[in-house]
All heavy atoms as TSV, in Angstrom:
chain	resi	resn	atom	element	x	y	z
A	1	MET	N	N	89.131	95.252	110.175
A	1	MET	CA	C	90.350	94.772	110.909
A	1	MET	C	C	90.971	94.006	109.741
A	1	MET	O	O	90.395	92.949	109.175
A	1	MET	CB	C	89.887	93.730	112.123
A	1	MET	CG	C	90.834	93.105	112.784
A	1	MET	SD	S	91.918	94.024	113.857
A	1	MET	CE	C	90.910	95.163	114.653
A	2	GLU	N	N	92.307	94.164	109.471
A	2	GLU	CA	C	92.981	93.345	108.525
A	2	GLU	C	C	93.544	92.297	109.203
A	2	GLU	O	O	94.441	92.378	110.216
A	2	GLU	CB	C	94.018	94.213	107.845
A	2	GLU	CG	C	94.841	93.545	106.843
A	2	GLU	CD	C	95.831	94.441	106.135
A	2	GLU	OE1	O	96.802	94.722	106.735
A	2	GLU	OE2	O	95.765	94.641	104.914
A	3	VAL	N	N	93.536	91.018	108.743
A	3	VAL	CA	C	94.161	89.728	109.255
A	3	VAL	C	C	94.942	89.181	108.198
A	3	VAL	O	O	94.444	88.932	107.029
A	3	VAL	CB	C	93.094	88.893	109.815
A	3	VAL	CG1	C	93.618	87.671	110.363
A	3	VAL	CG2	C	92.062	89.554	110.900
A	4	LYS	N	N	96.345	88.824	108.485
A	4	LYS	CA	C	97.076	88.205	107.498
A	4	LYS	C	C	97.458	86.817	108.199
A	4	LYS	O	O	97.745	86.694	109.294
A	4	LYS	CB	C	98.457	88.870	107.246
A	4	LYS	CG	C	98.184	90.262	106.633
A	4	LYS	CD	C	99.503	90.955	106.392
A	4	LYS	CE	C	99.385	92.308	105.769
A	4	LYS	NZ	N	100.527	93.005	105.585
A	5	ILE	N	N	97.148	85.738	107.318
A	5	ILE	CA	C	97.353	84.482	107.897
A	5	ILE	C	C	98.464	83.700	107.076
A	5	ILE	O	O	98.316	83.547	105.834
A	5	ILE	CB	C	96.076	83.735	107.815
A	5	ILE	CG1	C	95.004	84.398	108.593
A	5	ILE	CG2	C	96.270	82.160	108.428
A	5	ILE	CD1	C	93.650	83.915	108.331
A	6	GLY	N	N	99.459	83.150	107.741
A	6	GLY	CA	C	100.595	82.493	107.030
A	6	GLY	C	C	100.167	80.979	107.152
A	6	GLY	O	O	99.838	80.481	108.379
A	7	VAL	N	N	100.097	80.246	106.126
A	7	VAL	CA	C	99.954	78.790	106.124
A	7	VAL	C	C	101.223	78.050	105.685
A	7	VAL	O	O	101.926	78.454	104.764
A	7	VAL	CB	C	98.806	78.595	105.135
A	7	VAL	CG1	C	98.477	77.059	105.160
A	7	VAL	CG2	C	97.533	79.379	105.505
A	8	GLN	N	N	101.416	77.022	106.533
A	8	GLN	CA	C	102.663	76.184	106.265
A	8	GLN	C	C	102.498	75.563	104.895
A	8	GLN	O	O	101.543	75.270	104.427
A	8	GLN	CB	C	102.736	75.079	107.301
A	8	GLN	CG	C	103.016	75.570	108.591
A	8	GLN	CD	C	103.152	74.354	109.674
A	8	GLN	OE1	O	103.120	73.094	109.150
A	8	GLN	NE2	N	103.191	74.667	110.922
A	9	HIS	N	N	103.661	75.526	104.163
A	9	HIS	CA	C	103.925	75.001	102.819
A	9	HIS	C	C	103.021	75.763	101.783
A	9	HIS	O	O	102.773	75.057	100.759
A	9	HIS	CB	C	103.537	73.341	102.816
A	9	HIS	CG	C	104.203	72.750	103.891
A	9	HIS	ND1	N	105.538	72.617	104.003
A	9	HIS	CD2	C	103.849	72.099	105.091
A	9	HIS	CE1	C	105.941	71.891	105.052
A	9	HIS	NE2	N	104.884	71.599	105.702
A	10	ALA	N	N	102.735	76.902	101.981
A	10	ALA	CA	C	101.977	77.777	100.994
A	10	ALA	C	C	102.864	79.020	100.776
A	10	ALA	O	O	103.254	79.662	101.656
A	10	ALA	CB	C	100.628	78.162	101.509
A	11	PRO	N	N	103.093	79.304	99.531
A	11	PRO	CA	C	103.987	80.597	99.080
A	11	PRO	C	C	103.418	81.811	99.403
A	11	PRO	O	O	104.131	82.820	99.579
A	11	PRO	CB	C	104.115	80.250	97.583
A	11	PRO	CG	C	102.963	79.511	97.162
A	11	PRO	CD	C	102.642	78.689	98.216
A	12	ARG	N	N	102.049	81.994	99.603
A	12	ARG	CA	C	101.569	83.165	99.854
A	12	ARG	C	C	100.615	83.289	101.106
A	12	ARG	O	O	100.226	82.056	101.635
A	12	ARG	CB	C	100.562	83.522	98.695
A	12	ARG	CG	C	101.330	83.752	97.415
A	12	ARG	CD	C	100.486	83.944	96.250
A	12	ARG	NE	N	99.858	85.288	96.377
A	12	ARG	CZ	C	98.999	86.033	95.510
A	12	ARG	NH1	N	98.534	85.134	94.541
A	12	ARG	NH2	N	98.518	87.264	95.690
A	13	GLU	N	N	100.446	84.423	101.623
A	13	GLU	CA	C	99.585	84.423	102.795
A	13	GLU	C	C	98.224	84.798	102.554
A	13	GLU	O	O	97.916	85.305	101.418
A	13	GLU	CB	C	100.169	85.559	103.873
A	13	GLU	CG	C	100.207	86.942	103.307
A	13	GLU	CD	C	100.982	87.885	104.162
A	13	GLU	OE1	O	101.680	87.449	105.104
A	13	GLU	OE2	O	100.928	89.044	103.882
A	14	ILE	N	N	97.304	84.513	103.423
A	14	ILE	CA	C	95.951	84.831	103.139
A	14	ILE	C	C	95.597	86.220	103.910
A	14	ILE	O	O	95.961	86.454	105.067
A	14	ILE	CB	C	94.935	83.748	103.810
A	14	ILE	CG1	C	95.251	82.373	103.141
A	14	ILE	CG2	C	93.540	84.174	103.703
A	14	ILE	CD1	C	94.644	81.259	103.790
A	15	VAL	N	N	95.152	87.143	103.130
A	15	VAL	CA	C	94.789	88.450	103.708
A	15	VAL	C	C	93.238	88.728	103.579
A	15	VAL	O	O	92.782	88.496	102.481
A	15	VAL	CB	C	95.687	89.627	102.902
A	15	VAL	CG1	C	95.190	91.065	103.513
A	15	VAL	CG2	C	97.033	89.338	103.024
A	16	LEU	N	N	92.662	89.112	104.668
A	16	LEU	CA	C	91.257	89.382	104.610
A	16	LEU	C	C	90.877	90.464	105.486
A	16	LEU	O	O	91.550	90.725	106.501
A	16	LEU	CB	C	90.411	88.119	105.033
A	16	LEU	CG	C	90.525	87.544	106.455
A	16	LEU	CD1	C	89.226	87.881	107.163
A	16	LEU	CD2	C	90.795	86.118	106.324
A	17	GLU	N	N	89.805	91.282	105.221
A	17	GLU	CA	C	89.233	92.258	105.942
A	17	GLU	C	C	88.139	91.717	106.746
A	17	GLU	O	O	87.171	91.264	106.109
A	17	GLU	CB	C	88.818	93.461	105.080
A	17	GLU	CG	C	89.951	94.214	104.361
A	17	GLU	CD	C	90.754	95.090	105.409
A	17	GLU	OE1	O	90.101	95.496	106.344
A	17	GLU	OE2	O	91.848	95.296	105.099
A	18	SER	N	N	88.189	91.773	108.078
A	18	SER	CA	C	87.219	91.109	108.914
A	18	SER	C	C	86.458	92.083	109.711
A	18	SER	O	O	86.970	93.136	110.148
A	18	SER	CB	C	87.911	90.094	109.766
A	18	SER	OG	O	86.865	89.477	110.631
A	19	GLY	N	N	85.207	91.785	109.972
A	19	GLY	CA	C	84.466	92.722	110.657
A	19	GLY	C	C	84.474	92.367	112.227
A	19	GLY	O	O	83.802	93.090	112.952
A	20	GLN	N	N	85.177	91.344	112.444
A	20	GLN	CA	C	85.324	90.833	113.791
A	20	GLN	C	C	86.312	91.848	114.581
A	20	GLN	O	O	87.139	92.418	113.903
A	20	GLN	CB	C	85.853	89.522	113.892
A	20	GLN	CG	C	84.848	88.504	113.230
A	20	GLN	CD	C	85.386	87.078	113.167
A	20	GLN	OE1	O	86.415	86.945	112.385
A	20	GLN	NE2	N	84.791	86.150	113.709
A	21	SER	N	N	86.157	91.931	115.836
A	21	SER	CA	C	87.144	92.729	116.618
A	21	SER	C	C	88.395	91.916	116.760
A	21	SER	O	O	88.450	90.685	116.593
A	21	SER	CB	C	86.588	93.003	118.014
A	21	SER	OG	O	86.373	91.813	118.712
A	22	ALA	N	N	89.483	92.522	117.167
A	22	ALA	CA	C	90.820	91.947	117.353
A	22	ALA	C	C	90.797	90.880	118.512
A	22	ALA	O	O	91.256	89.730	118.374
A	22	ALA	CB	C	91.836	92.961	117.778
A	23	GLU	N	N	89.867	91.070	119.567
A	23	GLU	CA	C	89.717	90.075	120.574
A	23	GLU	C	C	88.965	88.907	120.086
A	23	GLU	O	O	89.346	87.665	120.544
A	23	GLU	CB	C	88.810	90.699	121.781
A	23	GLU	CG	C	89.568	91.930	122.505
A	23	GLU	CD	C	89.469	93.181	121.801
A	23	GLU	OE1	O	88.532	93.463	121.010
A	23	GLU	OE2	O	90.289	94.042	122.033
A	24	GLU	N	N	87.961	89.007	119.208
A	24	GLU	CA	C	87.298	87.890	118.639
A	24	GLU	C	C	88.203	87.116	117.900
A	24	GLU	O	O	88.177	85.843	117.821
A	24	GLU	CB	C	86.104	88.313	117.842
A	24	GLU	CG	C	84.986	88.862	118.739
A	24	GLU	CD	C	83.923	89.422	117.796
A	24	GLU	OE1	O	84.175	90.075	116.641
A	24	GLU	OE2	O	82.694	89.419	118.213
A	25	VAL	N	N	89.083	87.716	116.958
A	25	VAL	CA	C	90.070	86.983	116.114
A	25	VAL	C	C	91.055	86.293	116.933
A	25	VAL	O	O	91.398	85.067	116.724
A	25	VAL	CB	C	90.648	87.965	115.167
A	25	VAL	CG1	C	91.853	87.294	114.432
A	25	VAL	CG2	C	89.761	88.518	114.162
A	26	GLU	N	N	91.468	86.906	118.013
A	26	GLU	CA	C	92.536	86.375	118.936
A	26	GLU	C	C	91.898	85.158	119.613
A	26	GLU	O	O	92.534	84.115	119.754
A	26	GLU	CB	C	92.999	87.359	119.952
A	26	GLU	CG	C	94.145	86.892	120.694
A	26	GLU	CD	C	94.662	88.060	121.702
A	26	GLU	OE1	O	94.293	89.140	121.351
A	26	GLU	OE2	O	95.398	87.583	122.495
A	27	ARG	N	N	90.619	85.237	120.086
A	27	ARG	CA	C	90.022	84.111	120.715
A	27	ARG	C	C	89.895	82.960	119.841
A	27	ARG	O	O	90.183	81.744	120.184
A	27	ARG	CB	C	88.683	84.577	121.247
A	27	ARG	CG	C	88.059	83.467	122.152
A	27	ARG	CD	C	86.636	83.921	122.719
A	27	ARG	NE	N	86.637	85.399	123.056
A	27	ARG	CZ	C	85.927	86.359	122.593
A	27	ARG	NH1	N	85.194	86.013	121.579
A	27	ARG	NH2	N	85.925	87.597	123.013
A	28	ALA	N	N	89.521	83.157	118.524
A	28	ALA	CA	C	89.306	82.102	117.581
A	28	ALA	C	C	90.698	81.421	117.220
A	28	ALA	O	O	90.709	80.210	117.199
A	28	ALA	CB	C	88.733	82.653	116.251
A	29	VAL	N	N	91.737	82.135	117.126
A	29	VAL	CA	C	93.083	81.712	116.953
A	29	VAL	C	C	93.523	80.863	118.162
A	29	VAL	O	O	94.196	79.702	118.058
A	29	VAL	CB	C	94.023	82.680	116.671
A	29	VAL	CG1	C	95.545	82.254	116.556
A	29	VAL	CG2	C	93.726	83.448	115.359
A	30	SER	N	N	93.260	81.376	119.393
A	30	SER	CA	C	93.740	80.760	120.625
A	30	SER	C	C	92.871	79.417	120.597
A	30	SER	O	O	93.643	78.348	121.072
A	30	SER	CB	C	93.424	81.575	121.771
A	30	SER	OG	O	93.574	80.775	122.956
A	31	GLU	N	N	91.646	79.339	120.265
A	31	GLU	CA	C	90.995	78.074	120.488
A	31	GLU	C	C	91.453	76.988	119.351
A	31	GLU	O	O	91.418	75.833	119.634
A	31	GLU	CB	C	89.459	78.230	120.178
A	31	GLU	CG	C	88.749	79.058	121.402
A	31	GLU	CD	C	87.385	79.342	121.184
A	31	GLU	OE1	O	86.831	78.946	120.048
A	31	GLU	OE2	O	86.720	79.893	121.985
A	32	ALA	N	N	91.844	77.510	118.177
A	32	ALA	CA	C	92.401	76.609	117.259
A	32	ALA	C	C	93.752	76.025	117.488
A	32	ALA	O	O	94.038	74.938	117.410
A	32	ALA	CB	C	92.370	77.280	115.897
A	33	LEU	N	N	94.491	76.915	118.207
A	33	LEU	CA	C	95.904	76.487	118.625
A	33	LEU	C	C	95.930	75.564	119.769
A	33	LEU	O	O	96.823	74.721	119.955
A	33	LEU	CB	C	96.837	77.681	118.718
A	33	LEU	CG	C	97.240	78.449	117.513
A	33	LEU	CD1	C	98.019	79.618	117.817
A	33	LEU	CD2	C	97.816	77.517	116.446
A	34	THR	N	N	94.986	75.742	120.708
A	34	THR	CA	C	94.986	74.910	121.887
A	34	THR	C	C	94.180	73.608	121.754
A	34	THR	O	O	94.198	72.690	122.512
A	34	THR	CB	C	94.286	75.614	123.051
A	34	THR	OG1	O	92.933	75.983	122.669
A	34	THR	CG2	C	94.987	76.851	123.555
A	35	GLY	N	N	93.738	73.420	120.469
A	35	GLY	CA	C	93.014	72.132	120.179
A	35	GLY	C	C	91.568	72.100	120.418
A	35	GLY	O	O	90.876	71.011	120.367
A	36	LYS	N	N	90.958	73.219	120.837
A	36	LYS	CA	C	89.501	73.297	121.165
A	36	LYS	C	C	88.723	73.070	119.740
A	36	LYS	O	O	87.610	72.508	119.788
A	36	LYS	CB	C	89.089	74.474	121.811
A	36	LYS	CG	C	89.624	74.482	123.253
A	36	LYS	CD	C	89.135	75.801	124.020
A	36	LYS	CE	C	89.670	75.864	125.399
A	36	LYS	NZ	N	89.220	77.059	126.099
A	37	SER	N	N	89.293	73.568	118.737
A	37	SER	CA	C	88.613	73.289	117.442
A	37	SER	C	C	89.757	72.868	116.365
A	37	SER	O	O	90.953	73.396	116.477
A	37	SER	CB	C	87.914	74.478	116.891
A	37	SER	OG	O	88.764	75.415	116.412
A	38	ALA	N	N	89.471	72.208	115.484
A	38	ALA	CA	C	90.444	71.665	114.578
A	38	ALA	C	C	90.664	72.615	113.269
A	38	ALA	O	O	91.676	72.588	112.623
A	38	ALA	CB	C	90.010	70.308	113.834
A	39	LEU	N	N	89.773	73.606	113.204
A	39	LEU	CA	C	89.790	74.626	112.160
A	39	LEU	C	C	89.727	75.951	112.823
A	39	LEU	O	O	89.046	76.277	113.693
A	39	LEU	CB	C	88.615	74.386	111.222
A	39	LEU	CG	C	88.447	73.239	110.450
A	39	LEU	CD1	C	87.208	73.296	109.634
A	39	LEU	CD2	C	89.633	73.186	109.391
A	40	LEU	N	N	90.501	76.944	112.099
A	40	LEU	CA	C	90.346	78.345	112.294
A	40	LEU	C	C	89.347	78.951	111.488
A	40	LEU	O	O	89.598	78.805	110.249
A	40	LEU	CB	C	91.720	79.084	112.219
A	40	LEU	CG	C	91.667	80.529	112.185
A	40	LEU	CD1	C	91.237	81.073	113.625
A	40	LEU	CD2	C	93.003	81.208	111.812
A	41	SER	N	N	88.368	79.412	111.993
A	41	SER	CA	C	87.137	79.896	111.179
A	41	SER	C	C	87.143	81.483	111.361
A	41	SER	O	O	86.832	81.904	112.551
A	41	SER	CB	C	85.906	79.265	111.571
A	41	SER	OG	O	84.844	79.892	110.934
A	42	LEU	N	N	87.270	82.225	110.280
A	42	LEU	CA	C	87.099	83.770	110.312
A	42	LEU	C	C	86.081	84.126	109.210
A	42	LEU	O	O	85.988	83.474	108.305
A	42	LEU	CB	C	88.424	84.353	110.172
A	42	LEU	CG	C	89.573	84.198	111.236
A	42	LEU	CD1	C	90.799	84.729	110.758
A	42	LEU	CD2	C	89.120	84.642	112.546
A	43	THR	N	N	85.407	85.117	109.421
A	43	THR	CA	C	84.432	85.681	108.461
A	43	THR	C	C	84.832	87.042	108.043
A	43	THR	O	O	85.273	87.856	108.915
A	43	THR	CB	C	83.066	85.911	109.138
A	43	THR	OG1	O	82.694	84.537	109.731
A	43	THR	CG2	C	81.960	86.255	108.101
A	44	ASP	N	N	84.949	87.315	106.676
A	44	ASP	CA	C	85.346	88.574	106.222
A	44	ASP	C	C	84.094	89.509	106.187
A	44	ASP	O	O	83.071	89.260	106.614
A	44	ASP	CB	C	86.082	88.462	104.831
A	44	ASP	CG	C	85.001	88.142	103.742
A	44	ASP	OD1	O	83.860	87.941	103.989
A	44	ASP	OD2	O	85.469	88.041	102.611
A	45	GLU	N	N	84.446	90.779	105.550
A	45	GLU	CA	C	83.391	91.784	105.724
A	45	GLU	C	C	82.181	91.511	104.767
A	45	GLU	O	O	81.180	92.181	104.934
A	45	GLU	CB	C	83.991	93.155	105.266
A	45	GLU	CG	C	84.901	93.715	106.203
A	45	GLU	CD	C	85.536	95.081	105.781
A	45	GLU	OE1	O	85.609	95.278	104.599
A	45	GLU	OE2	O	85.997	95.888	106.627
A	46	HIS	N	N	82.386	90.619	103.806
A	46	HIS	CA	C	81.295	90.335	102.848
A	46	HIS	C	C	80.650	89.095	103.293
A	46	HIS	O	O	79.795	88.623	102.641
A	46	HIS	CB	C	81.905	90.034	101.433
A	46	HIS	CG	C	82.599	91.209	100.912
A	46	HIS	ND1	N	82.034	92.403	100.462
A	46	HIS	CD2	C	84.051	91.453	100.773
A	46	HIS	CE1	C	82.906	93.288	100.199
A	46	HIS	NE2	N	84.129	92.631	100.322
A	47	GLY	N	N	80.855	88.505	104.568
A	47	GLY	CA	C	80.111	87.355	105.013
A	47	GLY	C	C	80.611	85.976	104.674
A	47	GLY	O	O	80.186	85.094	105.008
A	48	ARG	N	N	81.758	85.918	103.854
A	48	ARG	CA	C	82.416	84.712	103.546
A	48	ARG	C	C	83.350	84.133	104.635
A	48	ARG	O	O	83.988	84.905	105.357
A	48	ARG	CB	C	83.290	85.017	102.265
A	48	ARG	CG	C	82.424	85.405	101.077
A	48	ARG	CD	C	83.383	85.693	99.865
A	48	ARG	NE	N	84.131	86.937	100.103
A	48	ARG	CZ	C	84.554	87.822	99.195
A	48	ARG	NH1	N	84.392	87.386	98.005
A	48	ARG	NH2	N	85.196	88.792	99.550
A	49	LYS	N	N	83.205	82.876	104.726
A	49	LYS	CA	C	84.025	82.215	105.885
A	49	LYS	C	C	85.305	81.695	105.287
A	49	LYS	O	O	85.364	81.169	104.143
A	49	LYS	CB	C	83.131	80.910	106.310
A	49	LYS	CG	C	82.181	81.531	107.374
A	49	LYS	CD	C	81.747	80.284	108.213
A	49	LYS	CE	C	80.927	80.773	109.388
A	49	LYS	NZ	N	81.531	80.454	110.596
A	50	VAL	N	N	86.335	81.837	105.973
A	50	VAL	CA	C	87.634	81.304	105.671
A	50	VAL	C	C	87.900	80.261	106.746
A	50	VAL	O	O	87.911	80.592	107.909
A	50	VAL	CB	C	88.726	82.392	105.711
A	50	VAL	CG1	C	90.035	81.771	105.399
A	50	VAL	CG2	C	88.377	83.520	104.734
A	51	LEU	N	N	88.197	79.065	106.352
A	51	LEU	CA	C	88.578	77.903	107.272
A	51	LEU	C	C	89.902	77.516	106.994
A	51	LEU	O	O	90.200	77.009	105.799
A	51	LEU	CB	C	87.537	76.759	107.013
A	51	LEU	CG	C	86.065	77.073	107.199
A	51	LEU	CD1	C	85.155	75.974	106.763
A	51	LEU	CD2	C	85.789	77.535	108.596
A	52	ILE	N	N	90.804	77.365	107.987
A	52	ILE	CA	C	92.208	76.993	107.900
A	52	ILE	C	C	92.314	75.831	108.934
A	52	ILE	O	O	92.080	76.033	110.088
A	52	ILE	CB	C	93.153	78.058	108.048
A	52	ILE	CG1	C	92.892	79.173	106.982
A	52	ILE	CG2	C	94.503	77.693	107.954
A	52	ILE	CD1	C	92.787	80.544	107.534
A	53	PRO	N	N	92.970	74.700	108.468
A	53	PRO	CA	C	93.349	73.652	109.486
A	53	PRO	C	C	94.246	74.307	110.494
A	53	PRO	O	O	95.190	74.855	110.169
A	53	PRO	CB	C	93.922	72.612	108.679
A	53	PRO	CG	C	93.574	72.843	107.250
A	53	PRO	CD	C	93.309	74.348	107.117
A	54	ALA	N	N	93.980	74.018	111.825
A	54	ALA	CA	C	94.759	74.726	112.878
A	54	ALA	C	C	96.197	74.143	112.868
A	54	ALA	O	O	97.181	74.794	113.201
A	54	ALA	CB	C	94.197	74.209	114.189
A	55	ASP	N	N	96.479	72.842	112.413
A	55	ASP	CA	C	97.745	72.324	112.417
A	55	ASP	C	C	98.687	72.978	111.252
A	55	ASP	O	O	99.819	72.661	111.098
A	55	ASP	CB	C	97.795	70.882	112.366
A	55	ASP	CG	C	97.143	70.257	111.040
A	55	ASP	OD1	O	96.309	70.944	110.406
A	55	ASP	OD2	O	97.220	69.083	110.789
A	56	ARG	N	N	98.083	73.746	110.471
A	56	ARG	CA	C	98.773	74.209	109.257
A	56	ARG	C	C	99.087	75.740	109.418
A	56	ARG	O	O	99.758	76.410	108.538
A	56	ARG	CB	C	98.053	74.102	107.870
A	56	ARG	CG	C	97.704	72.691	107.415
A	56	ARG	CD	C	98.904	72.092	107.023
A	56	ARG	NE	N	98.784	70.707	106.658
A	56	ARG	CZ	C	99.659	69.856	106.396
A	56	ARG	NH1	N	100.786	70.305	106.178
A	56	ARG	NH2	N	99.386	68.740	105.957
A	57	LEU	N	N	98.761	76.316	110.591
A	57	LEU	CA	C	98.900	77.742	110.801
A	57	LEU	C	C	100.414	77.916	110.998
A	57	LEU	O	O	101.051	77.305	111.842
A	57	LEU	CB	C	98.068	78.291	111.996
A	57	LEU	CG	C	96.638	78.284	111.696
A	57	LEU	CD1	C	95.892	78.669	113.076
A	57	LEU	CD2	C	96.275	79.234	110.734
A	58	ALA	N	N	101.014	78.984	110.387
A	58	ALA	CA	C	102.440	79.449	110.538
A	58	ALA	C	C	102.351	80.669	111.382
A	58	ALA	O	O	103.145	80.706	112.389
A	58	ALA	CB	C	103.031	79.590	109.247
A	59	TYR	N	N	101.510	81.661	111.130
A	59	TYR	CA	C	101.535	82.902	111.830
A	59	TYR	C	C	100.232	83.637	111.471
A	59	TYR	O	O	99.444	83.382	110.639
A	59	TYR	CB	C	102.694	83.779	111.636
A	59	TYR	CG	C	102.802	84.265	110.147
A	59	TYR	CD1	C	102.063	85.552	109.754
A	59	TYR	CD2	C	103.451	83.663	109.241
A	59	TYR	CE1	C	102.041	85.895	108.524
A	59	TYR	CE2	C	103.417	84.075	107.942
A	59	TYR	CZ	C	102.823	85.285	107.502
A	59	TYR	OH	O	102.849	85.804	106.215
A	60	ILE	N	N	99.734	84.497	112.475
A	60	ILE	CA	C	98.538	85.309	112.300
A	60	ILE	C	C	99.087	86.704	112.589
A	60	ILE	O	O	99.597	86.995	113.644
A	60	ILE	CB	C	97.508	84.893	113.295
A	60	ILE	CG1	C	97.047	83.458	113.192
A	60	ILE	CG2	C	96.299	85.851	113.095
A	60	ILE	CD1	C	96.548	83.113	111.979
A	61	ASP	N	N	98.694	87.763	111.680
A	61	ASP	CA	C	99.065	89.067	111.891
A	61	ASP	C	C	97.784	89.857	111.969
A	61	ASP	O	O	96.909	89.903	110.972
A	61	ASP	CB	C	99.947	89.635	110.855
A	61	ASP	CG	C	100.333	91.155	110.965
A	61	ASP	OD1	O	100.088	91.633	111.960
A	61	ASP	OD2	O	100.630	91.744	110.047
A	62	ILE	N	N	97.567	90.316	113.195
A	62	ILE	CA	C	96.140	91.144	113.342
A	62	ILE	C	C	96.554	92.545	113.342
A	62	ILE	O	O	97.099	93.095	114.174
A	62	ILE	CB	C	95.391	90.774	114.735
A	62	ILE	CG1	C	95.126	89.272	114.717
A	62	ILE	CG2	C	94.152	91.492	114.799
A	62	ILE	CD1	C	94.843	88.732	116.266
A	63	GLY	N	N	95.903	93.241	112.212
A	63	GLY	CA	C	96.331	94.554	112.065
A	63	GLY	C	C	95.134	95.548	112.607
A	63	GLY	O	O	94.202	95.141	113.146
A	64	GLU	N	N	95.492	96.869	112.426
A	64	GLU	CA	C	94.457	97.810	112.628
A	64	GLU	C	C	93.328	97.855	111.666
A	64	GLU	O	O	93.578	97.428	110.565
A	64	GLU	CB	C	95.182	99.224	112.799
A	64	GLU	CG	C	96.280	99.337	113.789
A	64	GLU	CD	C	95.692	99.273	115.238
A	64	GLU	OE1	O	94.644	99.918	115.416
A	64	GLU	OE2	O	96.110	98.755	116.120
A	65	PRO	N	N	92.235	98.390	112.000
A	65	PRO	CA	C	91.077	98.550	111.160
A	65	PRO	C	C	91.603	99.631	110.034
A	65	PRO	O	O	92.247	100.537	110.358
A	65	PRO	CB	C	90.115	99.264	111.884
A	65	PRO	CG	C	90.431	98.952	113.358
A	65	PRO	CD	C	91.785	98.822	113.414
A	66	THR	N	N	91.274	99.355	108.884
A	66	THR	CA	C	91.525	100.146	107.722
A	66	THR	C	C	90.548	101.136	107.449
A	66	THR	O	O	89.381	100.747	107.446
A	66	THR	CB	C	91.906	99.373	106.474
A	66	THR	OG1	O	90.764	98.527	106.120
A	66	THR	CG2	C	93.217	98.481	106.591
A	67	VAL	N	N	90.803	102.415	107.245
A	67	VAL	CA	C	89.865	103.430	106.839
A	67	VAL	C	C	90.050	103.769	105.553
A	67	VAL	O	O	91.028	104.140	105.036
A	67	VAL	CB	C	90.129	104.600	107.904
A	67	VAL	CG1	C	89.019	105.668	107.385
A	67	VAL	CG2	C	89.964	104.225	109.311
A	68	ARG	N	N	88.958	103.631	104.700
A	68	ARG	CA	C	89.057	103.878	103.307
A	68	ARG	C	C	88.700	105.376	103.050
A	68	ARG	O	O	87.614	105.820	103.597
A	68	ARG	CB	C	88.159	102.952	102.639
A	68	ARG	CG	C	88.500	101.516	102.703
A	68	ARG	CD	C	87.941	100.780	101.478
A	68	ARG	NE	N	87.916	99.229	101.762
A	68	ARG	CZ	C	88.975	98.612	101.771
A	68	ARG	NH1	N	90.106	98.993	101.904
A	68	ARG	NH2	N	88.832	97.372	101.927
A	69	LYS	N	N	89.409	106.160	102.408
A	69	LYS	CA	C	89.219	107.519	102.171
A	69	LYS	C	C	88.377	107.627	101.007
A	69	LYS	O	O	88.549	106.906	99.930
A	69	LYS	CB	C	90.470	108.199	102.084
A	69	LYS	CG	C	91.310	108.386	103.373
A	69	LYS	CD	C	92.479	109.158	103.224
A	69	LYS	CE	C	93.218	109.149	104.453
A	69	LYS	NZ	N	94.388	109.956	104.383
A	70	VAL	N	N	87.439	108.391	100.981
A	70	VAL	CA	C	86.552	108.693	99.839
A	70	VAL	C	C	86.726	110.172	99.387
A	70	VAL	O	O	86.740	111.006	100.047
A	70	VAL	CB	C	85.020	108.477	100.200
A	70	VAL	CG1	C	84.187	108.687	98.999
A	70	VAL	CG2	C	84.905	107.099	100.722
A	71	GLY	N	N	86.887	110.263	98.045
A	71	GLY	CA	C	86.919	111.768	97.428
A	71	GLY	C	C	88.452	111.973	97.091
A	71	GLY	O	O	89.144	111.108	96.994
A	72	PHE	N	N	88.616	113.193	96.784
A	72	PHE	CA	C	89.859	113.611	96.274
A	72	PHE	C	C	90.599	114.368	97.417
A	72	PHE	O	O	90.066	115.197	98.152
A	72	PHE	CB	C	89.635	114.500	95.054
A	72	PHE	CG	C	89.106	113.819	93.888
A	72	PHE	CD1	C	87.819	113.901	93.580
A	72	PHE	CD2	C	89.825	112.861	92.971
A	72	PHE	CE1	C	87.095	113.340	92.546
A	72	PHE	CE2	C	89.204	112.378	91.968
A	72	PHE	CZ	C	87.933	112.540	91.729
A	73	SER	N	N	91.862	114.164	97.548
A	73	SER	CA	C	92.706	114.913	98.423
A	73	SER	C	C	94.093	115.010	97.995
A	73	SER	O	O	94.522	114.195	97.182
A	73	SER	CB	C	92.638	114.403	99.849
A	73	SER	OG	O	93.270	113.004	99.740
A	74	ALA	N	N	94.878	115.830	98.431
A	74	ALA	CA	C	96.267	115.958	98.104
A	74	ALA	C	C	97.125	115.027	98.954
A	74	ALA	O	O	96.809	114.872	100.180
A	74	ALA	CB	C	96.821	117.385	98.413
A	75	LEU	N	N	98.151	114.415	98.506
A	75	LEU	CA	C	98.820	113.395	99.234
A	75	LEU	C	C	99.826	114.029	99.855
A	75	LEU	O	O	100.600	114.873	99.819
A	75	LEU	CB	C	99.413	112.336	98.322
A	75	LEU	CG	C	98.346	111.409	97.737
A	75	LEU	CD1	C	99.010	110.521	96.735
A	75	LEU	CD2	C	97.505	110.627	98.795
């Protein structure tokens, strides 16, 4: 699942590939925005945690899972 996170006052967005489902990511974002937690915490495919202060979130783009093609093929 590709997740793009916009952070206020930051020129670039954070992009990560997460093993979490779209529902899990949406639940974590919802909890951060409603004040249940002060940080948005997501885990990428390699097990690294990304922590963003909830009050600095500008936007979250939850994309489709990316499928990596292996081998040679005609485009």
